[in-house]
C-alpha positions in Angstrom: 0.0 0.1 0.1 0.8 3.7 -0.5 2.6 5.5 2.7 0.3 8.7 1.3 -2.2 8.0 3.7 -6.3 8.7 2.6 -6.5 10.6 -0.9 -9.9 12.6 -2.0 -10.4 13.0 -5.9 -12.6 15.7 -6.2 -14.7 15.9 -9.4 -17.9 16.5 -10.6 -19.2 20.2 -9.6 -21.8 22.5 -11.5 -20.1 23.8 -14.3 -20.9 22.8 -18.2 -18.0 20.4 -17.9 -19.3 18.4 -15.0 -20.0 14.9 -17.1 -16.5 15.3 -18.3 -15.1 16.1 -14.8 -16.7 12.9 -13.0 -15.1 10.5 -16.3 -11.6 12.4 -15.2 -12.2 11.6 -11.5 -13.1 8.2 -12.2 -9.7 7.4 -13.9 -7.8 9.2 -11.7 -9.3 7.4 -8.7 -8.6 3.9 -10.9 -5.2 4.8 -11.9 -4.2 5.3 -7.9 -6.0 2.5 -6.7 -3.7 0.8 -9.1 -0.4 1.4 -7.5 -2.2 0.8 -4.3 -3.3 4.6 -2.9 -6.3 4.7 -0.7 -8.5 6.9 -2.4 -12.0 8.2 -2.3 -13.8 10.3 -4.9 -16.9 12.4 -4.6 -18.6 15.6 -5.5 -18.3 19.0 -4.6 -21.5 19.6 -2.8 -22.4 21.6 0.3 -21.0 18.5 2.5 -17.8 19.3 1.6 -16.3 21.7 4.0 -18.0 19.8 7.0 -15.8 16.8 5.2 -13.0 19.0 5.0 -13.0 20.1 8.5 -14.1 16.6 10.6 -12.5 14.3 8.8 -9.4 15.6 6.4 -8.0 14.0 3.8 -4.2 13.5 3.7 -4.2 15.2 0.1 -6.8 16.1 -2.4 -6.4 15.9 -6.6 -9.0 17.9 -7.5 -9.9 17.1 -11.5 -12.6 19.4 -11.7 -12.9 21.5 -14.7 -14.1 24.8 -15.7 -15.7 27.5 -13.4 -15.1 26.5 -9.7 -12.4 24.0 -10.9 -10.3 26.0 -12.8 -11.0 29.6 -11.6 -9.1 29.2 -8.4 -12.7 29.0 -6.1 -12.1 25.8 -4.7 -8.6 25.8 -4.2 -8.9 28.7 -2.3 -11.4 26.7 0.1 -8.6 23.9 0.6 -6.1 26.1 1.5 -8.3 27.8 4.1 -8.6 24.6 5.4 -5.0 23.7 5.2 -5.4 20.6 2.8 -2.3 19.9 0.4 -3.9 19.2 -3.3 -2.3 18.7 -6.9 -1.8 22.1 -8.8 -1.4 25.2 -8.9 -2.7 27.6 -6.1 -5.9 29.9 -6.3 -4.1 32.9 -7.5 -2.1 31.6 -10.5 -5.0 29.5 -11.5 -7.0 32.9 -11.5 -4.5 34.1 -13.7 -4.3 30.9 -16.3 -8.0 30.6 -16.0 -8.4 33.9 -17.7 -7.7 33.4 -21.6 -6.3 37.0 -22.7 -4.9 37.7 -19.4 -2.6 34.8 -19.5 -2.1 35.4 -23.2 -0.6 39.2 -22.2 1.9 36.9 -19.1 3.2 34.6 -22.0 3.5 36.9 -24.3 5.6 38.7 -21.7 7.9 35.9 -21.3 8.4 36.0 -25.0 6.1 33.5 -26.6 3.8 34.2 -29.8 0.1 34.6 -29.2 -2.1 35.4 -32.0 -3.6 38.8 -32.1 -6.7 39.2 -29.9 -10.0 41.3 -29.3 -11.6 41.1 -25.9 -15.4 42.3 -25.7 -17.9 41.7 -23.1 -21.6 40.9 -23.6 -22.5 44.3 -22.7 -20.2 46.4 -24.7 -21.0 44.2 -27.4 -25.0 44.5 -27.3 -24.6 48.6 -26.1 -22.3 50.0 -28.2 -23.3 48.2 -31.9 -22.6 44.5 -32.8 -22.7 45.4 -36.3 -20.3 48.5 -36.3 -18.2 46.2 -33.7 -17.9 43.3 -36.0 -17.2 45.4 -38.6 -14.3 46.9 -36.8 -13.2 43.4 -35.8 -13.0 41.8 -38.9 -10.8 44.6 -40.2 -8.7 44.6 -37.7 -7.7 41.2 -37.3 -8.8 39.6 -40.7 -10.1 36.2 -41.5 -10.6 33.4 -40.1 -11.0 34.4 -36.8 -11.6 32.0 -33.5 -14.3 32.9 -31.3 -14.3 31.9 -27.4 -15.4 32.4 -24.1 -13.0 34.1 -22.4 -12.9 32.1 -19.5 -14.0 28.2 -19.9 -12.5 24.8 -21.2 -13.5 21.7 -23.0 -13.8 24.5 -26.3 -17.4 24.8 -25.4 -18.8 28.0 -27.2 -15.8 27.8 -29.7 -15.9 28.7 -33.2 -14.1 29.2 -36.1 -14.9 32.2 -38.4 -14.0 31.9 -41.8 -16.6 34.5 -43.2 -18.0 37.7 -42.0 -21.6 36.1 -42.0 -20.4 33.5 -39.6 -19.8 36.0 -36.7 -22.7 37.2 -36.0 -23.9 33.3 -34.7 -20.7 32.5 -33.5 -20.8 35.4 -31.0 -24.3 34.8 -29.9 -22.9 30.5 -29.2 -20.2 32.4 -26.8 -21.8 34.7 -24.9 -24.5 31.6 -24.2 -20.9 30.0 -22.0 -19.9 33.2 -20.6 -20.2 37.2 -20.5 -16.9 38.3 -22.3 -15.5 37.2 -25.6 -12.3 36.3 -26.6 -12.2 37.2 -30.5 -8.1 35.8 -32.5 -6.8 35.4 -35.7 -6.7 31.5 -36.6 -3.4 30.2 -36.6 -3.0 27.7 -39.5 -1.1 24.8 -38.5 0.0 21.9 -36.5 -2.3 21.7 -33.1 -0.7 20.1 -30.6 -0.8 19.8 -26.7 2.1 19.8 -24.2 1.9 18.5 -20.6 4.0 19.9 -18.2 4.8 17.6 -14.9 6.7 18.4 -11.7 6.8 16.0 -9.0 9.2 17.5 -7.3 12.3 18.1 -9.5 11.4 20.7 -11.7 9.3 21.2 -14.6 9.6 18.7 -17.6 7.0 18.8 -20.6 6.0 15.3 -21.2 6.2 14.3 -25.5 3.7 16.6 -27.2 0.4 15.0 -28.5 -0.8 16.2 -32.2 -4.5 16.8 -32.6 -6.0 15.8 -35.8 -9.8 16.1 -35.4 -11.9 14.5 -38.3 -13.9 17.3 -38.6 -11.1 20.3 -38.7 -11.8 21.7 -35.2 -10.8 20.7 -31.9 -14.5 20.9 -30.2 -16.2 19.4 -27.6 -17.7 16.7 -29.5 -14.1 15.8 -31.0 -12.4 16.4 -27.4 -14.8 13.7 -25.8 -16.5 11.3 -28.3 -14.0 8.1 -29.1 -13.0 8.2 -32.7 -13.7 11.6 -33.3 -10.0 13.1 -33.3 -6.7 11.0 -34.0 -4.1 11.8 -31.5 -0.4 11.1 -32.4 1.9 10.8 -29.9 4.8 12.2 -30.2 3.8 14.7 -32.8 4.5 14.4 -36.1 7.1 17.3 -35.8 11.2 17.8 -36.6 12.8 17.7 -33.4 14.1 21.2 -33.5 10.2 22.0 -33.6 9.3 19.5 -30.6 11.8 20.9 -28.3 10.5 24.4 -29.1 6.8 23.0 -28.4 8.2 22.0 -25.3 10.0 25.0 -24.3 6.9 27.1 -25.1 5.0 24.5 -22.3 7.6 24.9 -19.5 7.9 28.8 -20.3 3.9 29.4 -19.9 3.7 26.7 -16.7 6.7 28.9 -14.8 5.2 32.5 -16.4 1.8 31.9 -15.1 3.3 30.5 -11.3 1.7 27.4 -12.0 2.6 24.4 -9.9 2.7 20.1 -10.4 0.7 20.2 -13.9 -0.3 22.1 -16.4 -1.3 21.4 -20.0 -0.2 23.9 -22.9 -2.2 24.2 -26.0 -0.3 25.0 -29.0 -0.7 25.8 -32.9 2.9 24.9 -34.9 2.6 27.3 -38.1 3.9 26.7 -41.1 7.4 28.0 -40.4 7.8 25.7 -37.0 6.9 28.7 -34.6 5.1 27.5 -31.8 1.9 29.8 -30.8 0.0 29.7 -27.2 -3.6 29.2 -27.4 -4.2 28.6 -23.8 -3.5 26.9 -21.1 -5.2 24.4 -18.3 -4.6 23.7 -14.6 -6.6 21.3 -14.4 -6.4 19.0 -17.6 -8.9 16.5 -18.3 -7.8 13.0 -17.6 -10.7 10.3 -19.7 -9.8 7.9 -21.7 -9.6 10.5 -24.5 -7.7 13.3 -22.9 -4.3 14.0 -23.5 -2.2 14.0 -20.5 -2.9 10.4 -19.6 -1.3 9.9 -23.7 1.2 12.2 -23.1 2.2 9.9 -19.9 2.3 6.2 -21.8 4.2 7.8 -24.4 6.6 9.0 -21.7 6.8 5.4 -20.4 5.3 7.0 -17.1 2.2 4.6 -15.7 -0.9 6.8 -15.1 -1.1 6.0 -11.3 2.8 6.3 -10.6 2.4 9.6 -12.1 -0.8 10.5 -10.1 0.8 9.3 -7.0 4.2 10.8 -7.8 2.0 14.6 -7.9 0.0 14.2 -4.7 3.5 13.0 -2.9 4.8 16.4 -4.2 1.8 18.1 -3.0 1.8 16.7 0.4 5.3 17.4 1.2 5.1 21.1 0.9 
């Protein structure tokens, strides 16, 4: 048996990504049990605080996605009760979860980020939607990507290839959040790079190349078995793969993250990686990218999760 003691895997929550989170939680719990860790999986509800106060676990592995899971709120509560957990602290989560803020931070650290415009729903409606959309297309050009400034799993995200498609993309985006991030579409090879730190410094796992059948890595492509081809290691020249690894580690450090993160990048025709966003609680389902990257690195998922928990408990 593991000497970690009792571990709590937190999954579920009330975000749009609840179902994915529950699947991630089950995968992490099963992986930990396979290496002898005593695990309980539970949802996040009104009884959690009483549990933390009266029957405190030795460590927590949070796998809540989206709002409350990645915006720092839950981790702030865990900090209040002094429970060690895997992942970034509340302040770093708040920065990383806000895509425009994260892009600004990693841009200052030297990474390439797409040109973008950020528009809140109230501003968009009250100052004239048609004129604003015309100005956005004029400034950034087409195609564009429209997505919520805060959120995950590509919910509310669209590729816009003509000006006529932009209104519906904005409506779809605002259904998932009050602020839209509109950015230049970068054509290239989409890759995800996981960064892990089990106490010996952050290192990148092999990049996973993402080839969705539909051409867009949306929610369905992410979580429907067989809808996307994953190639790991990604089909990149060694120097380009190295640049992607360096970019992911740079983002991890620049945003003050710890333990585990996954950066989503696009490699353009010149072999330059462009930073799109970072995930502080990446998916761990059967179709998720972190387990694929770990397998490619020769690391058993249960061992990785156990080592991340041990590093958290040692803080």
